[in-house]
C-alpha positions in Angstrom: -9.9 -0.4 17.9 -10.2 0.3 14.5 -13.1 -1.3 12.0 -11.3 0.0 8.6 -7.4 -0.8 8.0 -5.9 0.2 4.7 -2.0 -1.5 4.3 -0.2 -0.4 1.6 2.4 -2.7 0.2 5.4 -2.4 -1.8 7.6 -5.1 -2.8 10.6 -3.8 -2.0 11.3 -5.1 1.2 9.1 -8.3 2.9 9.9 -8.0 5.9 8.4 -4.0 6.1 5.7 -5.3 4.2 4.8 -8.4 7.4 5.7 -6.0 9.6 3.0 -3.7 8.3 0.7 -6.8 8.0 1.0 -8.0 11.9 0.8 -4.5 13.2 -2.9 -3.8 11.4 -4.1 -7.3 12.8 -3.4 -6.5 15.9 -5.3 -2.9 15.6 -8.0 -4.5 14.3 -11.4 -4.5 15.9 -13.2 -8.7 16.0 -15.2 -7.7 12.4 -12.6 -5.0 10.8 -11.8 -5.2 7.4 -8.0 -5.3 5.9 -7.8 -4.2 2.9 -3.9 -4.6 1.2 -3.1 -2.0 -1.1 -0.4 -2.4 -4.4 -0.3 0.8 -6.2 1.0 0.0 -10.1 3.1 3.6 -10.9 2.5 4.4 -13.9 5.5 3.4 -16.6 6.5 6.6 -18.7 5.9 6.2 -22.3 9.2 6.4 -23.7 10.2 2.8 -21.1 7.4 1.4 -22.5 8.2 0.4 -26.0 11.7 -1.6 -24.6 9.4 -3.5 -22.1 7.3 -6.8 -23.9 3.9 -6.4 -25.0 2.2 -8.7 -22.1 4.3 -7.0 -19.5 2.1 -4.6 -17.4 -1.1 -7.6 -17.6 1.5 -10.2 -15.9 2.6 -7.9 -13.6 -0.3 -6.9 -12.3 -1.5 -11.0 -12.1 1.9 -11.0 -10.3 1.4 -8.7 -8.0 -2.6 -9.5 -7.3 -1.9 -13.0 -6.2 1.0 -12.0 -4.1 -1.9 -10.2 -2.3 -4.3 -12.8 -2.2 -2.2 -15.4 -0.8 -1.2 -12.3 1.7 -4.7 -11.8 2.5 -5.9 -15.1 2.6 -3.2 -15.8 5.7 -5.5 -12.7 7.6 -9.5 -14.1 7.4 -11.0 -10.2 6.8 -8.8 -9.0 4.0 -8.9 -8.2 0.2 -6.1 -7.2 -1.5 -6.3 -5.2 -4.3 -4.3 -3.1 -7.5 -4.6 0.0 -8.4 -2.3 1.6 -10.8 -1.5 5.6 -9.7 0.7 7.5 -8.3 1.7 5.7 -4.9 1.5 8.5 -2.3 -2.0 10.9 -4.4 -3.8 7.2 -4.6 -3.6 5.9 -1.3 -4.7 9.4 0.3 -7.9 8.9 -2.7 -9.0 5.5 -2.1 -8.6 5.8 2.2 -11.1 8.7 1.9 -13.9 7.5 -0.8 -13.6 3.8 1.7 -14.1 5.3 4.6 -11.0 4.2 6.0 -10.2 4.7 9.8 -6.6 3.7 9.9 -3.3 3.4 7.5 -0.7 0.8 8.3 2.1 2.4 6.2 6.0 1.1 6.5 8.8 3.2 5.4 12.2 3.7 5.4 14.9 5.9 7.0 14.4 9.5 5.8 18.2 10.7 3.5 18.4 13.5 2.2 16.6 12.6 -0.8 13.3 12.6 1.4 14.1 16.4 2.4 14.2 18.1 -1.2 11.3 15.3 -2.2 9.7 13.8 0.2 8.7 10.0 0.2 5.4 8.0 0.5 5.1 7.8 4.0 5.7 10.7 4.5 3.2 12.1 1.9 0.3 10.2 4.2 0.9 11.5 7.2 0.8 14.9 6.0 -2.7 14.4 3.7 -4.9 11.5 5.4 -7.7 12.9 7.3 -7.9 9.4 9.1 -4.9 8.0 11.7 -1.8 6.9 10.4 0.4 4.4 12.3 3.8 4.4 10.2 6.7 1.6 10.8 10.4 1.7 10.2 
C-alpha cells in the first residue's frame, strides 16, 4: 500500500473526482496522507482584462473550499490549490513532496490527444512514482 498519495482534482467531472478519491482511499495505508491538488492554469493577459478584478481570488477561494470539503471526508487528507501548467505542476509537486502514488482521472483519448497529449498522459510518461489512471 501507499503512504503519500497525490490526487489531482479537475472540477470538470464530479464523478471522476469522486472515483479518484475512492481509489486513493482503497490504496492508502492506515497512516497514509492524501493530498487533493487542483492546478489553476494561468489566464492569458488578453483575457484577464475582461474579468472582474477579484475573479482570481474568488475562484481560488471557491476551489480551496471545495477541496477542503472533499478532504474532510477522508481523514488524513489536505486540499491544496496551486498555479501553473497542469501536467508539469502535478509532476513537480509529486517529486518535491515525496509522493509514492498519483491517482489521476482521464478522459477517453481523441484525435486532439494524439497531437497535443493530455495531462494524464504527461503524468504517466514522466512521473517518478507509481501512477494509477482511471477512465
